[in-house]
N, C-alpha and C positions, 0 to 999 in steps of 0.2 A: 703295354704301358699307354700307347696312344689310344687304344680302345677304352681303357679305364678313364683316361682324361676326358675323352669325348662323352662318356656316360655322365661324369660329374658335371660337365658343362650343360648337358641336356637337362639334368636334374635341377640345376640352378635356374635355367631358363624356364622350366616348367613351374617351379615354385613362384618365380616372379610373375608368371602369367595368371596363376590361380589365387595368389595372395590378394586379399581384399584391400583396396585403396580407399582410404577415408575420403568422403566427400567434403567439400568446403561449403559451408552455409554462412551467409552474411545477413546482418540486420539492415534492412532497407528503410525502416521507419517505425515510429511508435507514437501513439496518441494516448494522453492521459485525460481522464474525465473524473473529477474536475482537474484543472491544470495544477502544475507545481506552484509552491511547495505543498507537501502532504500535510494533512491536519490529523493529529492523533485522535483516534476514536471515530473518525469520519469514514464513510464509504468511499471506495476508490476503484476505478477500473483502468486497465491498461490493455491496449490492442497493439500487438507487435507483428510486423511483417518480416518474413525471412525469405531469401532466395537461395536455392541450392545450386551451387556451382560445381559441376562434376570435375573430378581429376582422374577418373578411371572410365570403365565402360558403362557405368550407370551413374545416376544422380545421387544415389545413396547406397551404402553397403546393405544388402538385404538382411544380413545377420546382425546388424547393429540396431540401436534404437536411440531416440532422443529422450533425455530426461530433463524435465522442467520443474523448477521449484519457485515458490513465492513466499515472501515474508508477510503477506496479507493473511489475516485470520478469516476463517469461514470461506475460503476461496472456492469459486466455481469456475470451471474451465470450459471453453468452447474452442475446439481446434479444427481448422479447416485446411485441407490439402487442396491446392489449386494446380491443375495440370493444363498447360496451354491456355490459360485464362479461364478455365471452367472448373467448377467445383467437382472434385473427384472422390473425396472421402471426408467424413466428419466424425469427430470423436469428442465426447464430453467426459468430464471427471470432476471430482470434488476433493478438497483437502489441499495440503501444502505441496503435494508432488503429483505430477502427471507424466505419463510416458507415451511415446509414439513409436510404434513398431516400424522397422525398416521396410516391412512388407508394403506399408502404405506410401513409402517415399521413394522406393527403388523403381526407376524408369530408365529406359535407354536415353542416352545423351541427346537424342534427337528431340526430346520433349523438354519444355520449360516447366520446372517444378517450383512452386512457392508454398509458403506456409503462413497462415494467419492465426495467431494465438490471442485469444481474448480471456483475460483473467479479471474476475470481479470479486472483491472482498472488502475487508475493513482494515484500516491502518491500526496497528496495535495501540491501545490506549496509553501504554507506558512507553511508547517509542519516543526517543529523544535525539537519536542520530539518524543517519541515512537508512532507509529501508530498501531491501532488495525486492523490487516488484517482480522481476523475472530473471531467473538464472537458467540458462540452457546449456546442456553438455551432451556430447555424443558418447555413448557407452558401447564398447566393443562386445564381442560374443563371449568374453571371459568375465564381463562385469566391471572392467576397468574403464576409467575415463580416458578418452582419446586425447593425447596431448594437444594443447593449443586449440581446443574445441569449445572452451567456455566463453559464453557471451552473457554479460550481466547488465541489467538495467536497474539503476538505483536512483532514488531521489531523496533530498533532505526533508526533514519534518519541520514544520513551522514551530519556531521556538517562541512560545507565548507564556508569560507568567500571569496567572489569574490574580487580580487584585483581591484584597481582603474582603470577605463577605460575598464572593462569587463562587458558585459551585461549578465543577467541571461539567461540560455539556454532554448530553447523551449523543449517541452516534448520529451525525448529520444534523444536530440541532445546535443553535447558538447558546452560549453560556447565559445562564439566568441568574441575575443578582439576587442575593438574599435580602429581603426587606427587614431592616432592623426596626424594632418598636420605637415609635416616636414618643418622646417624653411630653406629657401634657402639662403645660404651665399652670400654676395655681391662679385662680381668678383674681384679677387685680381689685384692690380695695377701692371704694369710691373716693374721688378726690375730696380732701378736706375732712375725711372721716375722723382722724385723730384730733383735728382742730375743733370740730363740732362736739366731740366727746368732752374735751377739756373745758369748753365754754359752758356746757351744761352742768358740769361738776362745780364750776365757780358760782353759777347762779344759784344752785342748790345750797351751797355753803353760806352765801349771803342771806338767803331766806331764813336759814336756821339761826344765824346770829341776830337778825332783826326780831324774830319771835322771842328770843331770850331777853333782849333789852326791852321789848315792849311789855 
């Protein structure tokens, strides 16, 4: 009985030693270009900085990955892994989703590991509420999201109602008003035109009467 109990204890300890422990990563800063609020249909860039804070033997579980998503359209990604203050790996992607393998993030805890994520795209032209510029989640080796690993950066969209006669702007361009045709006023008649006409008619009538009586 004692031997069986000892074996069970050893198995539990062994599982605890080999079970991957999720790393903790925190957002240390972000920069928007241009600044907030967002403008619908306009180009936008966000650069986010993350620091990996290890809770196990490594800065990140090698079998896990980071999944990043953005609400910007036509998004282009530039992802830089920084180890001990030096660029260690770079990855690019396009589209609404990008992934970073744990192979690029897993270092012994004696190293400082950071992540710089730059996303460039366009704010959706139909956006009216907050837009998720960057959503980062850790995915385990079964494809599930690690609990409490989501970090989201969102910003509101500028609420602007275009006045009548103004067309929506193209991406990055100011709104252009529609020029309505200007009504051309009829040429003004010469002053005294009606008076001169009436006087001429009276003179003509008097001449006719004089000729008849003569």
